[in-house]
C-alpha positions as CSV (number, residue, x, y, z in Angstrom):
1,M,7.0,48.1,-19.8
2,S,10.1,48.2,-17.6
3,K,13.1,45.9,-18.2
4,Q,14.1,43.5,-15.5
5,R,17.6,42.3,-15.1
6,V,18.8,39.0,-13.7
7,E,22.2,37.4,-13.3
8,H,22.1,33.9,-14.6
9,E,24.8,31.3,-13.8
10,R,24.8,29.8,-17.3
11,V,24.4,32.8,-19.6
12,G,25.4,35.8,-17.5
13,A,23.3,39.0,-17.1
14,I,20.1,39.2,-19.1
15,E,17.4,41.8,-19.4
16,Y,13.8,41.0,-20.2
17,D,10.3,42.4,-20.2
18,D,7.4,40.6,-18.5
19,A,5.8,40.1,-21.9
20,E,8.8,37.9,-23.0
21,V,8.3,35.5,-20.1
22,L,7.1,32.0,-21.1
23,H,5.3,30.2,-18.3
24,F,5.8,26.4,-18.0
25,P,4.0,24.0,-15.6
26,G,7.5,22.7,-14.7
27,I,9.7,20.6,-16.9
28,P,10.8,17.0,-16.4
29,G,13.6,16.9,-13.8
30,F,13.1,20.5,-12.9
31,P,9.7,20.9,-11.1
32,A,10.6,24.4,-9.8
33,A,11.4,25.7,-13.3
34,H,8.3,27.7,-14.4
35,R,9.4,31.0,-16.0
36,F,11.7,31.1,-19.1
37,V,12.9,33.5,-21.7
38,V,14.4,32.7,-25.1
39,R,17.7,34.2,-26.0
40,A,20.1,33.8,-28.9
41,H,22.9,31.4,-28.6
42,A,26.5,32.4,-29.5
43,R,26.7,29.4,-31.8
44,G,24.4,31.0,-34.3
45,E,20.8,31.2,-35.3
46,R,20.1,27.5,-35.4
47,I,20.5,27.1,-31.6
48,A,18.9,29.3,-28.9
49,W,18.8,29.3,-25.1
50,L,15.7,28.6,-23.1
51,V,16.8,30.5,-20.0
52,C,15.0,29.7,-16.7
53,L,14.4,32.7,-14.5
54,D,13.5,30.5,-11.4
55,V,16.6,28.3,-11.4
56,P,19.7,30.4,-12.0
57,S,21.8,27.4,-13.2
58,L,19.2,26.2,-15.7
59,A,19.5,27.2,-19.4
60,L,18.6,24.7,-22.1
61,A,19.9,24.9,-25.6
62,I,17.0,24.5,-28.0
63,A,16.8,24.1,-31.8
64,S,14.2,23.6,-34.5
65,P,14.3,19.8,-35.0
66,W,13.5,20.3,-38.7
67,D,16.8,22.1,-39.3
68,F,18.5,18.8,-38.4
69,V,16.0,16.1,-38.9
70,P,13.8,17.1,-41.9
71,D,11.5,14.0,-41.6
72,Y,10.7,14.5,-37.9
73,A,7.0,14.0,-37.6
74,P,5.7,14.0,-34.1
75,A,2.0,13.7,-33.4
76,F,0.3,15.9,-30.7
77,G,-3.2,15.5,-29.3
78,A,-5.6,18.1,-28.0
79,E,-4.1,17.8,-24.5
80,A,-0.7,19.0,-25.7
81,L,-2.2,22.0,-27.4
82,T,-4.4,22.8,-24.4
83,A,-1.4,22.8,-22.2
84,V,-0.1,25.9,-24.0
85,G,-3.5,27.5,-24.7
86,A,-3.5,26.6,-28.4
87,T,-6.2,25.3,-30.6
88,S,-4.0,24.4,-33.5
89,L,-0.4,23.5,-34.2
90,D,-0.3,26.7,-36.3
91,D,-0.4,28.6,-33.0
92,V,2.8,27.1,-31.5
93,E,6.5,26.8,-32.2
94,I,8.0,23.4,-31.7
95,V,11.7,23.1,-30.6
96,A,13.8,20.3,-29.3
97,V,16.2,20.5,-26.4
98,A,19.7,20.3,-27.8
99,I,22.6,18.5,-26.0
100,V,26.0,19.9,-27.0
101,D,28.9,17.9,-25.8
102,A,32.3,16.7,-26.9
103,S,30.7,14.1,-29.1
104,G,28.7,16.7,-31.0
105,L,25.1,17.8,-31.1
106,A,22.1,15.7,-30.1
107,L,18.4,16.6,-30.0
108,N,15.8,15.2,-27.6
109,L,13.1,14.3,-30.2
110,A,11.1,12.2,-27.6
111,A,10.1,15.3,-25.6
112,P,9.8,18.4,-27.8
113,V,9.0,21.8,-26.3
114,L,5.8,23.6,-27.5
115,I,5.9,27.4,-27.2
116,H,2.8,29.6,-27.6
117,R,4.4,33.1,-27.5
118,A,1.2,35.0,-27.9
119,R,-0.1,33.4,-24.7
120,G,3.3,33.3,-23.0
121,R,3.1,29.6,-22.3
122,G,5.2,26.6,-22.9
123,V,5.4,22.9,-22.1
124,Q,7.9,20.1,-22.7
125,W,5.7,17.4,-24.0
126,I,6.7,13.7,-23.7
127,L,5.6,11.8,-26.8
128,E,3.9,8.6,-25.8
129,D,4.5,6.6,-28.9
130,G,8.2,6.0,-28.4
131,A,8.9,6.7,-32.1
132,F,11.7,9.2,-31.5
133,P,14.9,9.0,-29.6
134,L,15.8,10.9,-26.4
135,R,19.2,11.7,-27.9
136,A,19.3,11.8,-31.7
137,R,22.8,12.5,-32.8
138,V,22.6,15.2,-35.5
139,G,26.0,16.9,-35.7
140,S,29.7,16.5,-35.2
141,A,31.7,17.8,-32.3
142,P,31.5,21.5,-32.0
143,A,34.6,23.7,-32.1
144,R,34.1,24.6,-28.4
145,A,32.3,21.9,-26.4
146,S,31.6,24.1,-23.4
147,A,28.0,25.4,-23.7
148,S,28.6,27.7,-20.7
149,A,31.3,29.5,-22.6
150,D,28.7,30.6,-25.1
151,A,27.1,33.3,-22.8
152,Q,24.4,35.4,-24.3
153,P,25.1,39.1,-24.8
154,E,22.8,41.1,-22.5
155,G,19.8,43.0,-23.9
156,Q,18.8,40.7,-26.7
157,T,15.2,41.2,-27.7
158,E,12.6,38.5,-28.6
159,A,13.1,39.5,-32.3
160,Q,16.8,38.7,-32.0
161,T,16.3,35.3,-30.4
162,G,15.0,31.9,-31.0
163,A,15.8,28.8,-32.9
164,R,14.6,29.0,-36.5
165,S,11.4,27.0,-35.8
166,A,9.3,29.0,-38.2
167,S,11.7,28.8,-41.1
168,A,11.9,25.0,-41.4
169,P,8.9,23.1,-42.9
170,R,6.9,21.4,-40.1
171,R,5.7,17.9,-40.4
172,A,4.2,17.6,-36.9
173,R,0.6,16.5,-37.0
174,Q,-2.3,17.1,-34.8
175,I,-4.3,14.1,-33.6
176,E,-8.0,14.7,-33.7
177,S,-9.6,13.7,-30.4
178,N,-12.1,10.9,-30.6
179,P,-15.3,11.9,-28.8
180,Q,-16.3,9.4,-26.1
181,T,-19.8,7.9,-26.7
C-alpha cells in the first residue's frame, strides 16, 4: 500500500495508508467529516488525535474515558454496534472526545466514539439516557493550553497511535435487543 500525505491545519503534515482510514457517517456538528485517522498526541499516550481527512481544520483530541473516570459505564444497544459493523462490544474501542482548555481537561461522556478498526468504521454515539455529562472535568489546567501547539510528528503508524482504550478496564455494557412480538 502506498502512503498518502495530507497537510492538516491542526496537526501539520501527516502520512497514512488507506487501511488506517476510519469511515464515519458524519459526526454531530460536522456532517462533512467522514474519513479520519488516529494519531498520537504530543501530550502523551493518554490522549490521541482523531484527525479528519475531509475537513482540514478538524482534529479531535480523544482519550479512553476509563483512564480518567474508572466508573464510567455507558450502555449501547445493537444499533450502536451495527453502526460500526460490530456484533459485540469486544469488537470496538470506546473513546471520549477530550476538550483541553485553560481550565483543564474535560471529556464528553454523553457522546462516546466507537471505533471498529478491523472494519475501518467509527461513529460518535449520543447516549440517550442522559446519565453522563457533555463536559466532565477530569484534570487540571495543562502546562500548555493550546491544543494546536501539540502538532503530531509526521509518519506515525497505527501501532504508535491511539488513546489507551484497550489498557483500561471497560465497564460499558451491551443492551440486549428485545424482539418485537
